[in-house]
C-alpha positions as CSV (number, residue, x, y, z in Angstrom):
1,M,75.7,3.2,-24.0
2,A,73.3,3.6,-27.0
3,N,71.0,6.7,-26.3
4,P,67.2,5.5,-25.9
5,K,65.0,6.2,-28.6
6,L,62.3,8.9,-27.8
7,K,58.8,7.9,-28.6
8,T,57.1,10.9,-30.7
9,V,54.0,11.9,-29.4
10,V,51.8,13.3,-32.1
11,K,49.1,15.7,-31.1
12,P,46.0,16.3,-33.3
13,S,45.9,19.7,-34.6
14,Q,43.2,22.0,-34.0
15,N,41.5,21.7,-37.7
16,S,41.5,17.8,-37.4
17,N,38.2,16.2,-37.3
18,V,37.9,14.3,-33.9
19,I,34.9,11.8,-33.9
20,T,33.3,11.8,-30.4
21,R,31.5,8.2,-29.6
22,R,28.9,8.7,-27.1
23,K,28.3,5.9,-24.8
24,P,25.1,3.9,-25.1
25,A,22.4,4.9,-22.5
26,A,22.6,2.5,-19.5
27,A,19.7,-0.2,-19.7
28,V,17.1,0.5,-16.9
29,K,17.9,-2.5,-14.6
30,T,14.5,-4.5,-14.4
31,A,13.7,-8.0,-15.5
32,Y,10.8,-7.1,-17.1
33,S,10.1,-6.0,-20.8
34,V,8.2,-2.5,-21.4
35,A,5.0,-4.6,-22.2
36,E,5.1,-6.7,-19.1
37,R,5.6,-3.8,-16.9
38,E,2.3,-1.9,-18.6
39,E,0.5,-5.2,-17.8
40,I,1.6,-5.7,-14.1
41,F,0.2,-2.0,-13.5
42,R,-2.9,-2.4,-15.5
43,R,-3.9,-5.3,-13.6
44,F,-3.1,-3.5,-10.4
45,S,-5.4,-0.8,-11.8
46,V,-8.1,-3.2,-12.3
47,Q,-7.7,-4.9,-8.7
48,R,-7.8,-1.2,-6.7
49,P,-8.7,1.4,-9.2
50,E,-8.2,4.1,-6.5
51,P,-5.7,3.1,-4.0
52,R,-5.3,4.9,-0.7
53,G,-2.7,5.2,1.9
54,E,-3.9,3.6,5.3
55,L,-2.7,6.4,7.7
56,E,-5.8,8.4,9.3
57,H,-5.4,12.2,8.7
58,T,-7.5,15.1,8.2
59,N,-5.0,17.6,6.5
60,P,-1.3,18.0,5.1
61,F,-0.1,18.6,8.6
62,T,-1.8,15.6,10.3
63,L,-0.6,13.6,7.3
64,V,3.1,14.6,8.0
65,V,2.5,13.8,11.8
66,A,1.3,10.4,11.3
67,V,4.1,9.5,8.6
68,A,6.6,10.7,10.9
69,L,5.0,8.7,13.7
70,S,4.8,5.6,11.6
71,A,8.6,4.7,11.1
72,Q,9.2,1.5,12.6
73,A,5.5,1.3,13.4
74,T,2.2,-0.4,11.9
75,D,-0.2,2.0,10.4
76,A,-2.8,0.1,12.4
77,G,-1.1,1.1,15.6
78,V,-0.4,4.7,14.8
79,N,-4.1,4.9,13.8
80,K,-5.0,3.9,17.1
81,A,-2.9,6.6,18.8
82,T,-3.8,9.5,16.6
83,R,-7.5,9.5,16.7
84,A,-7.7,11.2,19.8
85,L,-4.7,13.2,19.3
86,F,-5.7,14.7,16.1
87,K,-9.2,15.8,17.9
88,V,-7.1,18.1,20.1
89,A,-4.3,18.9,18.1
90,D,-4.5,19.0,14.0
91,T,-2.7,22.3,13.5
92,P,1.0,23.1,14.2
93,Q,0.1,25.7,16.6
94,K,-2.4,23.3,18.3
95,M,0.4,20.9,18.7
96,L,2.7,23.5,20.3
97,D,0.1,24.3,22.8
98,L,-0.5,20.6,23.8
99,G,3.2,20.2,24.5
100,E,5.7,17.5,24.4
101,E,4.7,15.9,27.8
102,K,0.9,15.7,27.0
103,L,2.1,14.5,23.1
104,R,4.0,11.6,24.7
105,D,0.7,10.4,26.5
106,Y,-1.0,10.3,23.1
107,I,1.5,8.6,21.3
108,K,3.1,6.4,23.9
109,T,1.8,3.0,22.4
110,I,4.2,3.7,19.5
111,G,7.7,2.5,19.4
112,L,10.4,5.5,20.0
113,Y,7.6,7.6,20.9
114,R,9.8,9.9,23.2
115,N,11.9,11.0,20.5
116,K,9.2,11.1,18.0
117,A,7.2,13.6,20.2
118,K,10.4,15.7,20.3
119,N,10.6,15.8,16.4
120,V,6.5,16.5,16.1
121,I,7.0,19.4,18.4
122,A,10.1,20.6,16.6
123,L,8.7,20.3,13.5
124,S,5.4,22.0,14.4
125,K,7.7,24.9,15.7
126,M,9.3,25.2,12.5
127,L,6.1,25.2,10.5
128,V,4.8,28.1,12.8
129,D,8.1,30.1,12.7
130,E,9.2,29.5,9.0
131,F,6.3,28.3,6.9
132,A,3.3,30.5,8.4
133,A,1.9,27.3,9.8
134,Q,1.5,25.5,6.4
135,V,3.1,22.3,5.0
136,P,5.5,23.2,2.3
137,E,4.7,21.7,-1.2
138,T,8.4,20.9,-2.3
139,R,10.7,17.8,-1.1
140,E,13.6,20.3,-0.4
141,K,11.7,22.2,2.3
142,L,9.7,19.3,3.6
143,V,13.1,17.1,4.6
144,R,14.1,20.2,6.6
145,L,11.4,19.4,9.0
146,P,12.6,17.4,12.0
147,G,12.0,13.8,11.6
148,V,11.0,14.1,8.1
149,G,13.1,12.1,5.5
150,R,12.8,11.6,1.8
151,K,10.2,8.8,2.4
152,T,8.0,10.9,4.4
153,A,8.0,13.7,2.2
154,N,7.2,11.5,-0.9
155,V,4.2,10.3,1.0
156,V,3.0,13.9,1.8
157,L,3.6,15.2,-1.8
158,S,1.6,12.2,-3.2
159,M,-1.2,12.1,-0.7
160,A,-1.5,15.7,0.2
161,F,-0.6,17.6,-3.1
162,G,-1.3,15.0,-5.8
163,Q,2.3,14.6,-6.9
164,A,3.6,11.6,-8.7
165,T,6.3,10.3,-6.2
166,M,7.6,6.8,-5.2
167,A,8.0,6.6,-1.4
168,V,10.1,3.6,-0.9
169,D,9.1,1.7,2.5
170,T,9.8,-1.6,3.8
171,H,7.0,-3.3,1.7
172,I,8.4,-1.4,-1.6
173,F,12.0,-2.3,-0.9
174,R,11.3,-5.8,-0.6
175,I,9.0,-6.1,-3.6
176,A,11.2,-4.3,-6.2
177,N,13.9,-6.8,-5.2
178,R,11.9,-10.0,-4.6
179,I,10.2,-9.8,-8.1
180,R,13.2,-8.0,-9.7
181,L,11.1,-5.1,-10.9
182,A,13.7,-2.4,-9.8
183,P,16.3,-3.9,-7.8
184,G,18.4,-2.0,-5.4
185,K,20.7,-2.0,-2.4
186,T,19.3,1.2,-0.8
187,P,15.8,2.8,-1.1
188,D,16.8,5.6,-2.9
189,E,18.6,3.6,-5.7
190,V,15.2,1.4,-5.7
191,E,13.3,4.6,-5.7
192,A,15.3,5.9,-8.9
193,R,14.9,2.7,-10.7
194,L,11.2,2.5,-10.0
195,M,10.6,6.0,-11.2
196,K,12.1,5.0,-14.7
197,V,10.5,1.6,-15.0
198,V,7.1,2.1,-13.9
199,P,4.9,3.5,-17.0
200,K,4.2,7.3,-16.5
201,H,0.5,7.0,-16.7
202,Y,0.4,4.6,-13.8
203,L,3.0,6.5,-11.7
204,Y,0.7,8.5,-9.5
205,H,-0.8,5.4,-7.8
206,A,2.0,2.9,-8.3
207,H,3.5,3.3,-4.9
208,H,0.1,2.6,-3.3
209,W,-0.3,-0.6,-5.5
210,L,3.1,-1.8,-4.6
211,I,2.8,-1.3,-0.8
212,L,-0.8,-2.9,-0.6
213,H,0.5,-5.8,-2.8
214,G,3.6,-6.2,-0.3
215,R,1.5,-5.7,2.6
216,Y,-1.6,-8.3,1.7
217,T,-0.3,-10.6,-0.8
218,C,3.2,-10.8,-1.3
219,K,3.9,-11.0,2.5
220,A,7.5,-10.8,3.9
221,R,7.4,-14.3,5.3
222,R,5.6,-15.9,2.6
223,P,4.3,-14.7,-0.5
224,E,0.7,-15.8,-1.2
225,C,1.3,-16.3,-4.8
226,E,-2.2,-18.1,-5.2
227,R,-3.7,-14.8,-4.5
228,C,-1.6,-12.8,-6.6
229,V,-2.9,-11.4,-10.1
230,I,0.6,-11.1,-11.6
231,A,1.9,-14.5,-10.7
232,D,2.2,-15.6,-14.4
233,I,4.4,-12.5,-15.1
234,C,6.1,-12.6,-11.7
235,K,9.8,-13.4,-12.0
236,S,10.8,-13.9,-8.6
237,P,12.7,-16.9,-7.8
238,E,10.7,-17.5,-4.7
239,K,7.1,-17.6,-6.1
240,S,5.1,-20.8,-5.9
241,S,2.7,-20.4,-8.7
242,D,2.4,-19.4,-12.2
243,I,-1.3,-19.1,-12.2
244,P,-2.7,-15.6,-11.5
245,A,-5.4,-14.9,-9.3
246,P,-8.7,-13.8,-11.0
247,L,-8.5,-10.3,-11.9
248,V,-11.5,-8.7,-10.1
249,E,-11.9,-5.4,-8.3
250,L,-11.5,-5.6,-4.6
251,P,-13.6,-4.4,-2.1
252,P,-13.1,-0.6,-1.0
253,Q,-10.6,-0.1,1.5
254,V,-11.7,0.7,5.1
255,I,-9.0,2.7,6.4
256,G,-8.2,2.4,9.9
257,E,-8.9,-1.4,9.9
258,A,-6.0,-2.4,8.3
259,V,-4.4,-5.5,9.2
260,E,-0.4,-5.6,9.3
């Protein structure tokens, strides 16, 4: 039987010139050009020059509590419950002094109120014990608080501390996928893509513009394209109009009276 031929493996010498080709950077996943994205957010900025979140609060602590309570609940519903609550407990220590049982009485109109009350008391205790009763200004520390996830942390960083973040709630997640601005399968994926596709100089207000657009115009059941200022740019397969609504500044927001 003939001996099989062995293949000779030639290893490059240390002195050989090896050309390493870098893979091209992955393109940002969006249906819009840079110019189109710039125009989308320019129009939002004209429509709402100073957009605001619609949860009532008086300081960073009450904001943390309000956002934590808003999970699977409407802003309007949370506001109704917290108006009386924040009059008696607007600091971590006052919340601890109020206690879980009395706290439940204030928020019992909100869904999942028992578990939320437990979390609010626990986060208040952590703030007192570990953070000198002050709300921390970093995402890493905020997400350690009971009941506080990445979305809540991003809202607090933006609204309380002026940081440019992207808090992906149900409205933003829907909008990013529906209009193909930053499609993704998870909120974290959508957040990462939005941080790349939104023009940097519009990033600070972008999450509020997108939330309000989803809440009042590009609604979940049926988008009201006839009222949309970006109807001509929008690439959603669901849209019913290519004619943009007049680009005018909207009346000032009335916080606490939002219709969900």
